[in-house]
C-alpha positions as CSV (number, residue, x, y, z in Angstrom):
1,M,175.0,53.8,-2.7
2,R,173.9,51.2,-0.3
3,L,175.4,47.8,-0.3
4,C,172.2,46.1,0.6
5,S,170.0,44.7,-2.1
6,N,166.2,44.8,-2.3
7,R,165.9,41.3,-0.8
8,H,166.8,42.7,2.6
9,N,163.7,45.0,3.1
10,Y,163.4,43.8,6.7
11,K,166.2,46.2,7.6
12,Y,164.2,49.3,6.5
13,L,161.8,51.1,8.9
14,K,158.8,52.6,7.2
15,G,160.7,52.4,3.9
16,K,163.8,54.3,5.1
17,W,167.1,53.1,6.3
18,P,167.3,53.6,10.2
19,E,169.6,56.2,11.5
20,V,171.7,55.1,14.4
21,H,172.9,57.6,17.0
22,K,175.1,57.2,20.0
23,G,173.1,56.8,23.2
24,P,173.6,58.7,26.5
25,E,176.2,57.6,28.9
26,P,174.8,55.3,31.6
27,T,175.8,57.7,34.4
28,V,173.5,60.4,32.8
29,I,170.4,58.1,32.9
30,N,168.3,58.4,36.1
31,W,167.6,54.7,36.6
32,A,165.2,55.2,39.4
33,N,162.8,56.9,37.1
34,L,163.1,54.4,34.3
35,H,159.8,52.8,35.2
36,V,157.8,56.1,34.7
37,G,156.1,55.9,31.4
38,G,155.2,58.7,28.9
39,F,151.6,58.9,30.0
40,S,152.5,59.3,33.7
41,R,155.1,61.9,32.8
42,G,152.6,63.8,30.7
43,I,150.1,63.8,33.5
44,R,152.7,65.2,35.9
45,T,153.7,67.8,33.4
46,L,150.0,68.8,33.0
47,I,149.6,69.0,36.8
48,V,152.6,71.3,37.1
49,A,151.4,73.5,34.3
50,L,147.9,73.8,35.9
51,I,149.4,74.7,39.2
52,T,151.7,77.3,37.6
53,I,148.7,78.9,35.7
54,L,146.7,78.9,38.9
55,L,149.5,80.7,40.8
56,L,149.9,83.2,38.0
57,G,146.1,83.8,38.0
58,V,146.0,84.3,41.8
59,S,149.0,86.7,41.6
60,I,147.5,88.7,38.8
61,F,144.2,88.9,40.7
62,G,146.0,90.0,43.9
63,I,147.8,92.8,41.9
64,V,144.5,94.0,40.3
65,V,142.7,94.0,43.7
66,S,145.6,95.9,45.3
67,K,145.7,98.4,42.5
68,Y,141.9,98.9,42.9
69,Y,142.2,99.6,46.6
70,Q,145.2,101.8,46.1
71,D,143.3,104.0,43.5
72,E,140.2,104.1,45.8
73,T,142.3,105.2,48.8
74,S,144.2,107.8,46.6
75,E,140.9,109.3,45.6
76,K,139.7,109.6,49.2
77,F,143.0,110.8,50.7
78,D,145.3,112.6,48.4
79,V,148.9,112.6,49.7
80,S,149.7,115.7,47.6
81,K,147.8,117.7,50.3
82,C,150.1,116.5,53.0
83,G,152.5,119.4,52.4
84,A,149.8,121.8,53.6
85,I,150.0,120.3,57.1
86,T,152.4,122.6,58.9
87,E,153.0,120.6,62.1
88,T,155.0,117.4,62.3
89,L,152.7,114.4,62.2
90,T,153.0,111.9,65.0
91,M,151.8,108.4,65.2
92,D,149.2,109.4,67.8
93,M,147.8,112.1,65.6
94,A,147.5,109.6,62.7
95,L,145.8,107.0,64.9
96,D,143.4,109.6,66.3
97,D,142.4,110.6,62.8
98,E,142.0,107.0,61.7
99,A,139.6,106.4,64.6
100,K,137.3,109.2,63.4
101,P,134.2,108.5,61.3
102,L,134.9,108.4,57.5
103,D,133.3,111.8,56.8
104,R,135.5,113.5,59.4
105,K,138.9,111.9,58.5
106,L,141.6,114.1,57.2
107,G,143.8,111.3,55.8
108,L,146.6,111.9,58.3
109,M,147.4,108.1,58.4
110,N,148.3,108.2,54.7
111,C,150.4,111.4,55.2
112,Y,152.1,109.8,58.3
113,C,152.9,106.6,56.4
114,Y,154.0,108.6,53.3
115,D,156.4,110.7,55.4
116,Q,157.8,107.5,57.0
117,F,158.7,106.0,53.6
118,L,160.4,109.2,52.3
């Protein structure tokens, strides 16, 4: 039961008794940013969100393009055929094969690189 009578309606906010909570400690408040209003903070948040979405989009695009070229290269030069090459591949052999026209390439560069990563 409240001790106030109806004649003190000026103490109510929107028809309800206001709730009072303890405020933050003064050391926690960043006083240098106190002048920044809600609109400015909202604009800054929007800019950061847009930059984040842009970076995610560029990253996803890069991954999709890389996967496309990886699949395209895998179709042309299958590294599973590298085991059929009996001699040890050298960098010079791979570079010579890479310099050949596309219809004469054996895919030795892919095999050489694949062997280097194993």
